[in-house]
N, C-alpha and C positions, 0 to 999 in steps of 0.2 A: 067504778072507783075514781077517785080523782087526786091531784096531786097541785099542790102549792110551794114552790120554791124561793126558797128566802135566801139572799146575796148578804154578804157578810160587811163590816164596818170598810166605809172607801171603795166599795168594790160597786157591782153592778150585773145584771142581766146577762151582759156579755162576759162575765167569768168563764172560766173553761169549765166548771163543772155543770155550770148551770147551761151551756151550750152543750155537753156533751148529754145532758138530759134533754132536752128541748130535742134536740136530732133524734133520740133514742125514740122518746113519744110522739113524735113524727113519724117514725117508721113502723112506728107499732100501731097507726091511726089513731090513735088516742089524743090528739092535738088538743081538740075540745074538750078535754079532760085535765089541762096542764096552766099554770097560772105563772108566771114570774113576773112581777112586778118588780118596778125601780123604789128603793123606799128611801123615804125622805129622812132628813138627818134626826128630826124628831122622833124618838122612841114611841112620845104618846100616838104622833101622828101615824109613823107604823103601822103600830097594834092596830088602829081603826082602820086604815087602809087592807089590812090583811083579813080581819074578820067581813069586812065588807068583802074582798075579793070570795070568802071562802062559802060565804051567804050562796053569793054570786053561784057559785059554781054546785052547791048543793039544791039550788032553787034551780036553775039550769036541767042536771040531771035527775031532778024529784029525788033528790039523796038525804041522809042524814049527815053527820059528823063521822058514824062509826065507817065510813066510805071513803073519809077523806085524811089524806096522809100528808104531812108538811115536812118540807126537806128543808133543813136551814144550815148555813154554812158559819160557821165562828158567831157571831152576831147573831146572824139570821137561826144559829143553833138555839141560843137564849133566847127570842123570837119564838119557836117553833114548841120548846118546851110551854113558854106562856101560854100559846093559841092549844096546845093539846092539852094543859088542864082546864082550860077556861069553857072549851068546847067540847072536850070526849074525844077527840081525833086521835090519831097515831101519829108519831114524828120520829123522824132521822133525823141526829144532831152528828154532822163531818164538824172535828175538832173545833165543837162548842165553846164558846166563852159562859161556861155557865156562872161566873162571877163577874158578870159585864159591869156592872158599877162600880167595883173596886177596879178593874183593869182599865176599865174606859175613863176613870176620873182623870188620867194624865195625857188624855187626849182633847180636853176643853182646848179649844182656840181651831186656827184656819188649818184647812185641808182643800187637797182637791183630789177627785174618784180618780182610780186606776186607769180605769179604759176612757173615758173621757176627759179628762183633765178640767174639770167644772168642778169650780170652789164651791166649800161649801163651809158654812161654821157649827162648831159642836159646841154646845153652849153648857156653863154650870147646873143650870136647869134640865136640861138633857141629862145629867146623871141622876138627878132627883127622881125622873119618869122612870130610868130602869128601876130602882131603886124600888120603885112604889108598885113595879110588874114583878119583880123575882120571885120565882118558886123555888121556897126553902127546901123542900123535900117532891120529889116525885110521886104523885101517886096511880097505882098499874103499870108496873115497870113492865108487862110484858107488851104495853103498847107502845116502848121506843125502842128504837134501836141504835147502838153510839159507834160510830167511826170515828178511832184518833188514833193519829201518827205519833211511835214514842219519840220521834224526831220533831217535834213540831217546834218551832224555835219563838214562836209567839207565846203560846199557853201550856199551862202542865196539864199534860193526859192524864197524870196520875190522880190529877181534883175530878176531872173526866168518868175516867175508871170509877172514882169512889162515889160520886152525884151519881151517877147510873147504877149506881148497884142493882143487882136481880132482873135487870133489861137486858136483853140482846146486845152483847158488842162483837165488836171487832178490831182488834188491837192491831197495828200495823207496826213493826218492827223496823223502823226508819222514816224515812217520806219525810213529810213537811207540813209547814201550816195550810198549805194550799193543796195539799191530798193529789200530791202528782199520778200517782196510783188508782185514782176515784174510779177509771176505766174498768179496771179490775174488778171492780167491785159493783156496777152497775146493776148488773143483772140479780144481787141479791138487794138494793136499794128495790127496785120494780116489784120482786118477790114479795118484798116486806108488805110494797102498798097496795098488792091485792092484784099487781099486774103480770101477763104470764110474758116474758122478755122473748121467748122462741114463736110464738103466734101472736101476728096483727088482729087488731078487733077484739081481744078476748082476754077481758080481766077475767082475774084467776076464780072471783068470786062475786 
């Protein structure tokens, strides 16, 4: 089993959810099965990087995509769905931007990263790149886990709920876009990905 974590727009591997998962994977002795890249602003470049890192994990562990789970938050959740459909892996979507081309069209311009203040520019062609990789409808819903908060102040949780019809879903009453309660659900995420959260060095399968 392997896990690839993808952060959201303006976020980074230093986000609280990424750090919580990373620390748990370390505690379980599974850090060599973990990857959490800093994603470039260009969606096409981000997807290419994710595919390379996924392949690196699979090669290193002599595994195939059925043993890989991509966990993505917000825009990272959008990427996670694209990867799941293209690679055949599992995906956990955390308050995902299921309609990222629409939602990020208003974000064209200059920004800074939340955790580093590093500047970057989100270009009009980046919206086109999102449109090119968008998944209209998921296939094999059983390979998806959605965790969504009804208190998400950025994205519509009901759109997520509808988009992931047939998938395993955890709908949190309240909370926020950053999923402050994520730690309460970390064992569910790990189990979905095939890890035993209570026993180090022991993937479930």
